[in-house]
C-alpha positions as CSV (number, residue, x, y, z in Angstrom):
1,M,-12.4,-7.3,-28.0
2,E,-13.9,-5.7,-25.0
3,L,-11.9,-2.5,-24.6
4,A,-10.0,-0.4,-27.1
5,I,-7.8,2.8,-25.6
6,T,-6.7,5.0,-28.7
7,D,-4.5,8.0,-28.9
8,A,-2.9,8.0,-25.8
9,L,0.2,8.7,-24.3
10,L,1.3,5.3,-23.1
11,V,3.8,4.8,-20.3
12,T,4.1,0.9,-20.4
13,F,7.0,0.3,-17.9
14,D,7.2,-3.1,-20.3
15,P,10.6,-4.4,-19.9
16,D,10.8,-5.3,-23.7
17,R,10.6,-1.2,-24.3
18,D,13.4,1.3,-23.8
19,G,13.2,3.3,-20.5
20,S,9.9,3.8,-19.0
21,G,8.2,2.1,-22.4
22,V,6.7,5.4,-23.7
23,V,4.4,4.9,-26.7
24,E,3.0,8.0,-28.4
25,D,-0.3,8.2,-30.3
26,G,-0.8,4.9,-28.7
27,A,-3.3,2.1,-28.1
28,V,-4.3,-0.7,-26.0
29,G,-6.8,-3.7,-26.9
30,V,-8.3,-5.7,-24.1
31,T,-10.2,-8.9,-24.4
32,D,-11.4,-11.2,-21.2
33,G,-9.6,-8.8,-18.8
34,E,-6.3,-9.1,-20.7
35,I,-4.0,-7.1,-22.8
36,T,-4.1,-8.5,-26.2
37,F,-2.7,-5.4,-28.2
38,V,-0.1,-2.5,-27.2
39,G,1.0,-0.3,-29.9
40,S,0.4,2.5,-32.5
41,S,-3.4,3.6,-32.7
42,V,-3.1,3.3,-36.5
43,E,-2.2,-0.3,-36.1
44,L,-5.5,-1.1,-34.0
45,D,-9.0,-1.8,-35.5
46,A,-11.3,-0.6,-32.6
47,R,-14.2,-0.8,-34.7
48,S,-15.0,-4.4,-32.9
49,A,-14.6,-3.2,-29.6
50,D,-17.4,-3.1,-27.2
51,R,-16.2,0.3,-25.6
52,V,-13.7,2.5,-27.1
53,I,-11.9,5.1,-24.9
54,D,-10.6,8.4,-27.2
55,A,-7.4,9.1,-24.5
56,A,-6.3,11.9,-27.2
57,G,-4.8,14.4,-24.5
58,R,-4.4,11.6,-21.7
59,A,-1.6,9.4,-20.1
60,V,-2.5,5.9,-19.8
61,L,-0.2,3.7,-17.4
62,P,-0.4,0.9,-15.3
63,G,-2.8,1.0,-12.3
64,F,-0.8,1.7,-9.4
65,V,0.4,-0.9,-6.8
66,D,-0.3,0.6,-3.2
67,A,1.7,-2.4,-1.7
68,H,0.8,-1.9,2.0
69,V,-2.6,-0.3,3.4
70,H,-4.5,-0.7,6.6
71,T,-7.8,1.0,5.0
72,P,-10.3,0.3,8.0
73,L,-8.0,3.0,10.1
74,T,-9.3,5.4,7.4
75,L,-12.2,6.3,9.8
76,L,-9.5,7.7,12.2
77,R,-7.9,10.1,9.9
78,G,-6.9,13.3,11.7
79,G,-6.8,11.5,15.3
80,T,-3.1,10.7,15.6
81,Q,-0.8,12.9,13.7
82,D,1.9,15.1,15.2
83,L,2.8,12.8,18.0
84,P,6.3,11.5,19.2
85,E,6.8,8.0,17.8
86,I,6.9,6.5,21.2
87,E,3.0,7.7,21.8
88,W,1.8,7.3,18.3
89,M,0.4,3.7,18.7
90,T,0.1,3.2,22.2
91,R,-1.5,6.7,23.6
92,G,-2.6,8.0,19.9
93,L,-4.0,5.3,17.8
94,E,-4.9,2.4,20.1
95,P,-7.4,4.5,22.3
96,L,-9.5,5.2,19.2
97,A,-9.1,1.8,17.1
98,R,-10.4,0.2,20.4
99,A,-13.4,2.2,20.0
100,M,-14.2,0.8,16.7
101,T,-16.7,-1.9,15.6
102,D,-16.6,-4.2,12.8
103,E,-18.9,-2.0,10.8
104,D,-17.0,0.9,11.7
105,R,-13.6,-0.8,10.2
106,V,-15.9,-1.7,7.0
107,A,-16.7,1.8,6.4
108,G,-13.2,3.1,7.0
109,A,-12.0,0.7,4.4
110,R,-14.8,1.8,2.0
111,L,-13.4,5.4,2.0
112,G,-9.8,4.2,2.2
113,V,-10.1,2.1,-1.2
114,L,-12.3,4.8,-2.8
115,E,-9.6,7.4,-2.0
116,G,-7.1,4.9,-3.5
117,L,-9.1,4.1,-6.8
118,R,-9.6,8.1,-7.4
119,S,-6.0,8.0,-7.5
120,G,-5.5,5.3,-9.8
121,V,-4.5,2.4,-7.5
122,T,-5.9,-1.0,-9.0
123,T,-4.1,-3.0,-6.6
124,F,-3.7,-2.9,-3.1
125,G,-1.8,-4.6,-0.3
126,E,-4.6,-4.7,2.4
127,Y,-3.3,-5.6,5.9
128,T,-5.6,-5.8,8.5
129,G,-7.5,-7.9,11.1
130,E,-10.4,-10.1,9.9
131,V,-9.6,-9.1,6.3
132,G,-11.6,-11.8,5.1
133,R,-14.7,-9.3,5.8
134,I,-13.0,-6.4,4.2
135,V,-12.5,-8.5,0.9
136,E,-16.3,-9.5,0.9
137,E,-17.5,-6.3,1.8
138,V,-15.4,-3.8,0.1
139,Y,-12.9,-5.2,-2.5
140,D,-15.3,-8.0,-4.0
141,P,-18.0,-5.4,-4.5
142,F,-15.8,-2.4,-5.4
143,G,-14.1,-4.8,-8.2
144,A,-10.5,-3.9,-7.0
145,R,-7.5,-6.4,-6.9
146,V,-6.2,-7.1,-3.5
147,A,-3.3,-8.7,-1.9
148,A,-5.2,-9.6,1.3
149,T,-3.1,-10.3,4.6
150,E,-4.4,-11.2,8.0
151,T,-2.9,-9.4,10.8
152,I,-1.5,-11.9,13.1
153,N,-0.7,-10.4,16.3
154,E,-0.5,-11.9,20.0
155,V,0.1,-8.8,22.0
156,A,-2.7,-8.6,24.8
157,E,-2.8,-4.9,25.5
158,M,-1.0,-1.8,24.0
159,V,-2.6,1.3,25.6
160,G,-0.4,2.7,28.1
161,H,2.7,0.5,27.3
162,D,5.4,3.1,27.3
163,D,8.4,1.1,28.3
164,P,9.6,-0.5,25.0
165,G,12.4,-2.1,27.1
166,E,9.7,-4.3,28.9
167,A,8.4,-6.9,26.5
168,Y,4.7,-6.8,25.7
169,P,2.6,-9.5,27.3
170,L,1.3,-11.9,24.8
171,D,-1.8,-13.9,24.5
172,R,-1.3,-16.9,22.7
173,S,-5.1,-17.7,22.1
174,K,-5.2,-14.3,20.1
175,G,-2.4,-15.1,17.4
176,K,-4.2,-18.8,17.2
177,A,-7.3,-17.3,16.2
178,A,-5.6,-14.9,13.7
179,L,-3.9,-17.6,12.3
180,S,-7.2,-19.7,11.8
181,R,-8.8,-16.6,10.1
182,A,-5.7,-16.5,7.7
183,E,-6.3,-20.1,6.6
184,A,-10.1,-19.7,6.1
185,L,-8.8,-16.6,3.7
186,F,-6.7,-19.3,1.8
187,D,-9.4,-21.7,1.7
188,R,-12.0,-19.2,0.5
189,Y,-10.0,-17.0,-1.9
190,G,-6.9,-19.2,-3.1
191,D,-8.4,-19.3,-6.5
192,D,-10.0,-16.1,-6.9
193,P,-8.1,-14.0,-9.7
194,L,-8.4,-10.7,-7.8
195,V,-7.4,-12.0,-4.5
196,T,-4.1,-13.2,-3.4
197,P,-3.9,-14.5,0.4
198,M,-1.1,-13.5,2.7
199,Y,0.2,-14.5,6.1
200,G,0.7,-11.5,8.0
201,P,2.8,-11.8,11.4
202,Q,2.5,-8.3,12.2
203,A,5.8,-7.6,13.6
204,L,8.6,-9.8,15.1
205,D,8.0,-8.2,18.6
206,M,4.4,-9.1,18.5
207,V,4.2,-12.5,17.9
208,S,5.8,-15.3,20.0
209,P,8.8,-17.6,18.3
210,G,6.5,-20.8,18.3
211,L,3.8,-18.9,16.2
212,L,6.4,-17.5,13.8
213,G,7.5,-20.8,13.3
214,E,4.2,-22.0,12.5
215,I,3.8,-19.3,10.0
216,R,6.5,-19.9,8.4
217,D,5.8,-24.0,7.9
218,R,2.0,-22.7,6.8
219,A,3.5,-20.5,4.4
220,D,5.9,-23.2,3.2
221,E,3.3,-25.7,2.4
222,R,0.9,-23.2,0.5
223,G,3.7,-21.6,-1.4
224,A,2.6,-18.5,0.2
225,S,3.9,-14.8,1.1
226,I,5.0,-13.8,4.4
227,H,3.9,-10.2,4.5
228,M,5.2,-8.5,7.7
229,H,6.6,-4.9,9.6
230,V,10.3,-5.4,9.6
231,A,13.1,-3.1,11.4
232,Q,10.7,-0.4,12.0
233,G,12.5,1.6,14.5
234,D,13.7,2.1,18.0
235,R,10.6,0.5,19.7
236,E,10.9,-2.8,17.9
237,R,14.5,-2.7,18.5
238,R,14.1,-2.7,21.9
239,Q,11.0,-5.3,22.3
240,V,13.0,-7.7,20.3
241,R,16.1,-7.0,22.7
242,A,13.9,-7.8,25.5
243,R,12.3,-10.9,23.9
244,Y,15.6,-12.5,22.0
245,G,18.6,-11.3,23.9
246,P,20.6,-7.8,23.9
247,D,22.3,-8.3,20.8
248,A,19.4,-9.8,18.8
249,T,18.2,-7.8,15.9
250,T,15.0,-8.3,13.9
251,V,17.0,-9.3,10.5
252,G,19.2,-11.7,12.6
253,V,16.1,-13.4,14.1
254,L,14.2,-13.8,11.1
255,D,17.4,-15.3,9.4
256,E,17.8,-17.8,12.0
257,Y,14.1,-18.9,11.9
258,G,14.3,-19.3,8.5
259,L,12.0,-16.4,7.3
260,L,14.7,-14.3,5.6
261,D,14.0,-15.7,2.0
262,E,12.2,-15.0,-1.2
263,R,8.8,-15.5,0.6
264,L,9.3,-12.4,2.8
265,I,7.8,-9.1,2.1
266,A,9.5,-6.8,4.5
267,V,7.6,-3.5,5.3
268,H,9.5,-0.4,6.3
269,C,13.1,-1.4,7.0
270,H,14.2,1.9,8.4
271,G,15.5,0.7,11.4
272,A,17.9,-1.9,9.6
273,T,21.5,-1.3,9.0
274,E,23.3,-1.0,5.8
275,D,24.7,-4.7,6.4
276,E,20.9,-5.9,7.3
277,R,19.8,-4.0,4.0
278,A,22.3,-5.9,2.0
279,R,21.2,-9.4,3.7
280,I,17.5,-8.6,3.1
281,A,18.4,-8.0,-0.8
282,G,20.6,-11.0,-1.0
283,S,18.0,-13.4,0.7
284,G,15.6,-12.7,-2.2
285,A,13.3,-10.8,-0.1
286,R,10.7,-8.1,-1.6
287,T,10.6,-4.8,0.5
288,I,7.7,-2.1,0.9
289,C,8.3,1.5,2.0
290,C,6.0,4.0,3.0
291,P,7.4,7.2,2.7
292,S,4.6,9.8,3.9
293,S,3.7,7.5,6.9
294,I,7.3,7.0,8.2
295,A,8.1,10.5,8.0
296,A,5.0,11.4,9.8
297,I,5.2,8.8,12.5
298,D,8.9,8.4,13.1
299,G,10.2,11.4,11.7
300,V,12.6,9.6,9.5
301,V,13.3,9.0,5.8
302,P,12.9,5.3,4.7
303,P,15.6,3.8,2.6
304,V,13.8,3.6,-0.5
305,A,17.1,4.7,-2.5
306,E,19.3,2.3,-0.1
307,L,17.2,-0.8,-0.5
308,L,17.2,-0.2,-4.5
309,A,21.1,0.5,-4.5
310,A,21.2,-3.1,-2.3
311,G,19.1,-4.7,-5.3
312,A,16.0,-5.4,-3.3
313,P,12.7,-5.3,-5.1
314,V,11.1,-2.2,-3.9
315,G,7.2,-1.1,-4.1
316,L,5.7,1.7,-2.2
317,G,2.6,1.9,0.0
318,T,0.5,4.8,2.0
319,D,0.0,2.8,4.9
320,Q,-2.6,4.2,7.2
321,A,-4.8,7.5,7.3
322,P,-4.0,8.4,10.8
323,G,-0.5,8.8,10.2
324,P,0.4,10.4,6.7
325,G,-3.4,11.3,6.2
326,G,-4.8,8.9,3.1
327,H,-4.4,6.6,0.6
328,D,-3.6,8.9,-2.2
329,M,-0.7,7.1,-4.3
330,G,0.2,10.2,-6.7
331,R,0.9,12.0,-3.5
332,E,2.9,9.1,-2.2
333,L,5.1,8.9,-5.3
334,R,5.7,12.8,-5.0
335,T,6.6,12.5,-1.2
336,A,9.0,9.7,-1.8
337,S,10.9,11.3,-4.6
338,L,11.2,14.7,-2.3
339,L,12.3,12.9,0.7
340,A,14.8,11.0,-1.3
341,K,16.2,14.4,-2.8
342,T,16.3,16.0,0.8
343,D,17.7,13.2,2.5
344,R,20.4,12.6,0.3
345,G,21.0,16.3,-0.4
346,D,20.8,15.3,-4.0
347,P,18.0,16.6,-6.4
348,T,18.9,13.8,-9.0
349,A,17.8,11.4,-6.1
350,L,14.7,9.0,-7.1
351,P,13.5,10.8,-10.4
352,A,10.1,10.6,-11.4
353,W,10.3,8.1,-13.9
354,E,11.6,5.9,-11.0
355,A,9.2,7.0,-8.6
356,L,6.4,6.1,-11.2
357,R,8.1,2.6,-11.7
358,L,8.2,2.1,-7.8
359,G,4.4,2.8,-7.9
360,T,3.6,0.4,-10.8
361,V,5.5,-2.5,-11.8
362,G,7.7,-2.4,-8.5
363,G,4.9,-2.8,-6.1
364,A,3.6,-5.8,-8.3
365,R,7.1,-7.2,-7.9
366,A,7.3,-6.6,-4.4
367,L,3.8,-8.5,-3.8
368,G,4.8,-11.4,-6.1
369,L,2.1,-10.2,-8.8
370,D,3.6,-10.9,-12.4
371,S,0.6,-10.1,-14.2
372,V,0.2,-6.5,-13.3
373,G,2.1,-3.3,-12.9
374,R,2.9,-3.0,-17.1
375,I,1.3,-2.4,-20.2
376,A,2.0,-5.4,-22.1
377,V,0.8,-8.1,-24.1
378,G,-0.3,-11.3,-21.9
379,A,-1.0,-8.6,-18.8
380,R,-4.0,-8.3,-16.9
381,A,-5.8,-4.9,-18.0
382,D,-5.4,-2.9,-14.5
383,L,-5.1,0.6,-16.2
384,A,-5.6,4.3,-15.2
385,V,-6.0,7.2,-17.3
386,F,-4.8,10.6,-16.6
387,A,-5.9,14.1,-17.9
388,L,-2.9,15.9,-19.3
389,D,-4.5,19.0,-19.6
390,S,-5.5,19.8,-15.9
391,L,-4.3,22.3,-13.6
392,G,-1.9,20.2,-12.1
393,T,-0.3,18.3,-15.2
394,A,-0.7,21.0,-18.3
395,P,1.1,21.7,-20.1
396,A,2.4,18.5,-21.3
397,V,4.7,18.1,-24.4
398,T,6.2,15.3,-26.2
399,E,9.4,16.9,-27.5
400,P,12.4,17.0,-26.7
401,L,11.2,15.1,-23.6
402,H,7.7,13.6,-22.4
403,T,6.9,15.9,-19.4
404,A,3.8,14.2,-18.4
405,I,5.9,12.0,-16.6
406,P,7.1,14.4,-14.1
407,N,4.1,16.3,-14.2
408,L,2.4,13.7,-12.9
409,V,4.5,12.9,-10.1
410,Y,5.4,16.6,-9.1
411,G,1.9,18.1,-10.2
412,G,-0.5,15.4,-10.2
413,A,-3.9,14.7,-10.8
414,D,-6.8,12.4,-10.1
415,A,-7.4,9.4,-12.6
416,E,-9.9,10.2,-15.0
417,A,-10.6,6.3,-15.7
418,V,-9.6,3.3,-14.3
419,F,-10.1,-0.6,-15.0
420,V,-9.3,-3.7,-13.3
421,D,-9.2,-6.6,-15.3
422,G,-10.6,-4.7,-18.1
423,E,-13.7,-3.6,-16.2
424,P,-14.6,0.2,-15.6
425,I,-14.4,1.4,-12.0
426,V,-13.8,4.8,-12.7
427,L,-15.1,6.8,-16.3
428,D,-15.1,10.3,-16.7
429,G,-13.8,10.9,-13.1
430,E,-16.9,9.2,-11.5
431,F,-17.5,5.9,-10.0
432,T,-19.4,3.6,-12.4
433,A,-21.3,1.4,-9.7
434,I,-20.0,3.0,-6.2
435,D,-22.2,5.6,-4.7
436,E,-19.3,7.9,-3.4
437,R,-21.7,10.3,-1.6
438,A,-23.1,7.5,0.8
439,V,-19.5,6.0,1.5
440,L,-18.8,9.5,2.4
441,E,-21.8,10.2,4.5
442,E,-21.5,6.8,6.4
443,A,-17.8,7.3,7.3
444,S,-18.5,10.9,8.7
445,E,-21.4,9.5,10.8
446,R,-19.4,6.7,11.9
447,A,-16.3,8.7,12.8
448,E,-18.3,11.1,14.9
449,A,-19.5,8.0,17.4
450,V,-15.9,6.3,17.4
451,F,-14.5,9.5,18.5
452,S,-17.0,10.1,21.0
453,R,-16.9,6.6,22.3
454,A,-13.2,6.8,22.7
455,A,-13.0,10.5,24.1
456,E,-12.5,9.5,27.8
457,D,-10.0,6.8,26.7
458,W,-8.2,9.0,24.7
459,R,-8.0,12.0,27.2
460,A,-7.1,9.3,29.8
461,A,-3.9,7.8,27.4
462,D,-2.7,11.6,27.7
463,S,-0.7,11.9,24.4
464,K,0.7,15.4,23.4
465,L,-2.8,16.0,21.2
466,V,-4.8,15.8,24.5
467,G,-2.8,19.0,25.7
468,A,-3.0,20.6,22.3
469,A,-6.9,20.0,22.0
470,R,-7.2,21.6,25.7
471,E,-5.1,24.7,24.6
472,G,-7.5,25.0,21.5
473,R,-5.1,24.4,19.2
474,L,-7.4,21.0,17.6
């Protein structure tokens, strides 16, 4: 046995156990990266284990699944908040993103992934261009699990394109190159146990019908998922009408082109109607909502509760740092719950135990990863350990209820230990093989340079933040 964790409060989300699958004074045994024992500590002989973690006063959860992220953009944190949705991408994000080099993107990804790992994330749904390089230079050396999606986008130019009723000009060569990178990702990482490649047409309004059909066919051939932003607001709605006709909708076009099925991972969906959400759920498609991001960028509440009610699998994602501010999954669970309560005028909406479920097994199901998201014999040993005596989680009692569950969601704490496939990434609150200070210093230096290079274009884009900066508000 490589690893034994004893005397813990286990929150397993094992479907063979009642409710959240809580086990008091619980133990987990791990061999070859696989969970081989889950039960009472008195039933596990931990003496033969290579590493024993005494988790008294700790909660052990399945590692969080941050199902949809763009971590390279973490370098731009603080650069695009508090903007109207119509400006956010074209006037806010794009002038800054265009100033980033490949090395800047890697540095941003390192920072974002570290933030996620520290919060207890073990699986990331990475979604970016040149994702193979991010896997090679960030996820591989960090030892994190990743569903790696190559962004496929044919939009020729975004800066200054403020008329959402006029279809974006498309560059077919750009889309072809991205699809080639996606194929290379499958060829290189198709058999890697920690990497699951996916196709990523960015959104219906950002790819041509011909390319969309080609992606569908490639995904069919490989049995792969299509990870896609779907029905994400007014801009997309108007773009789709401009390209496909005045009555067209994203969900309708995806259905027409044969993409509305179990291969599809539909992200956001806040622009979908009730009937369309039912169509998504009925098709077998999986969904991901990003509450902090959509609240910050669109000023709306994502349809987490509505998609669950429709019967769709739902995961949660932090999306990107320039919108909501970061990749802390604990914060995302809390935000998801509080937004649902506020939106529905119902303090019982999305309770703590449901938020935790969405952040673990829900995200795993959304990404099609059956071996993670729960603590059960046969599952991979992706685990997060949280202290229950921290300022945000104490006091934690077990009778007449387990207050650790609401305390972790509404109070929160960083993970004290994180394991991926049984390997320690974080121990005693510190990274085991990652130089956190070096990552922070490089990110700060590169951010200074990126913002400096982008300053003229950023001012010329004339978003509302430009005026705020001139007035000394920022």
